[in-house]
C-alpha positions in Angstrom: 6.2 -3.4 -2.4 6.4 0.3 -1.5 7.3 1.9 1.8 5.8 5.3 2.7 6.3 7.4 5.7 3.6 9.8 6.9 5.9 12.6 8.2 3.4 14.2 10.5 2.7 10.9 12.3 6.2 9.5 11.9 4.6 6.3 10.8 5.8 3.8 8.2 3.3 2.3 5.9 3.8 -0.7 3.6 1.9 -1.0 0.3 1.7 -3.9 -2.1 2.4 -1.6 -5.1 3.2 1.9 -6.2 -0.4 2.2 -7.4 -1.7 1.4 -4.0 0.6 3.9 -2.4 -0.5 6.6 -4.8 -4.2 5.9 -4.2 -3.7 6.1 -0.4 -1.4 9.1 -0.2 -3.2 12.1 -1.6 -1.4 14.4 -3.9 -2.1 17.5 -1.9 -0.4 15.9 1.1 2.5 14.5 -0.9 3.2 17.9 -2.5 3.3 19.4 1.0 6.0 17.0 2.1 3.6 14.9 4.1 4.9 11.7 2.6 8.3 10.1 1.8 8.6 7.0 -0.4 11.0 4.1 -0.9 11.0 1.0 -3.1 11.2 -2.6 -1.8 15.0 -2.3 -1.4 14.7 0.9 0.6 15.9 3.2 -2.3 14.3 6.6 -2.2 11.4 7.5 -4.6 10.0 10.9 -5.2 6.6 12.0 -6.6 6.5 13.3 -10.2 3.2 15.1 -10.8 1.5 14.4 -14.0 -1.5 16.6 -13.1 -1.0 19.4 -10.6 -2.9 19.8 -7.4 -5.8 22.3 -7.7 -6.3 25.1 -5.2 -9.4 27.1 -5.8 -11.1 29.8 -3.8 -13.4 27.3 -2.1 -11.9 23.9 -2.9 -8.7 21.9 -3.3 -8.1 18.8 -5.3 -5.3 16.3 -5.4 -3.4 16.0 -8.6 -2.0 12.8 -10.1 1.6 11.6 -9.6 3.9 8.7 -10.2 6.8 7.6 -8.1 10.3 7.8 -9.7 13.8 7.0 -8.4 15.3 9.8 -6.2 18.9 8.8 -5.5 19.6 12.2 -3.9 17.1 11.4 -1.1 17.9 9.4 2.1 17.4 5.6 2.0 14.8 4.0 4.2 17.6 2.5 6.4 18.7 6.1 7.3 15.2 7.4 7.8 13.9 4.5 9.9 15.6 6.0 13.0 13.4 9.1 12.7 10.1 7.1 12.6 8.1 6.1 15.7 5.4 3.7 14.4 4.9 0.9 11.9 1.4 0.7 10.5 -0.2 -2.8 10.7 0.7 -4.8 7.6 1.0 -8.5 6.6 4.8 -8.3 5.9 6.5 -6.8 9.0 5.7 -6.8 12.6 8.3 -4.3 13.8 11.2 -2.1 12.5 13.7 -4.9 13.1 11.9 -7.1 10.6 11.9 -4.2 8.1 15.7 -3.8 8.6 16.2 -7.6 8.2 14.3 -7.4 4.9 16.4 -4.5 3.6 19.6 -6.3 4.6 18.5 -9.4 2.8 17.5 -7.5 -0.4 20.9 -5.7 -0.3 22.7 -9.1 -0.3 20.6 -10.4 -3.2 22.4 -10.0 -6.6 20.6 -7.6 -8.9 19.9 -9.0 -12.4 21.4 -6.8 -15.1 23.7 -4.9 -12.7 
C-alpha cells in the first residue's frame, strides 16, 4: 500500500502498490512537487527518476520514476494535519482510520529489525 498526497488539492490518495501510484501520478507533476509519497507504515518516499521528464518546444512528456525511502522527509502522521480530503478508497473512510492504521503498524514488530 502506498499513500500519496496531491499537494495542490491537499488530498490523500491510497494505492494498492507503488506501481499503481507511479502510473497514476505523472512524472511531470511529481517533479514539480505536485505529489508526496509514503509507504504503508507512513514512512516518507521520494521519486527517483530513471528517465527524465521531457520538455520540448511544443510538447512535454512524463519521465519514469521509482519510489525510494526518504527518511529526511516528513512522515505521513506529520503531514496529515495539512491535508483536507481523503480520496475514496476501499481501506479507509476518514483520516482517523488512517491514523489508527499507522498506529497499529508502528506497534507491530518489524522482522529483521
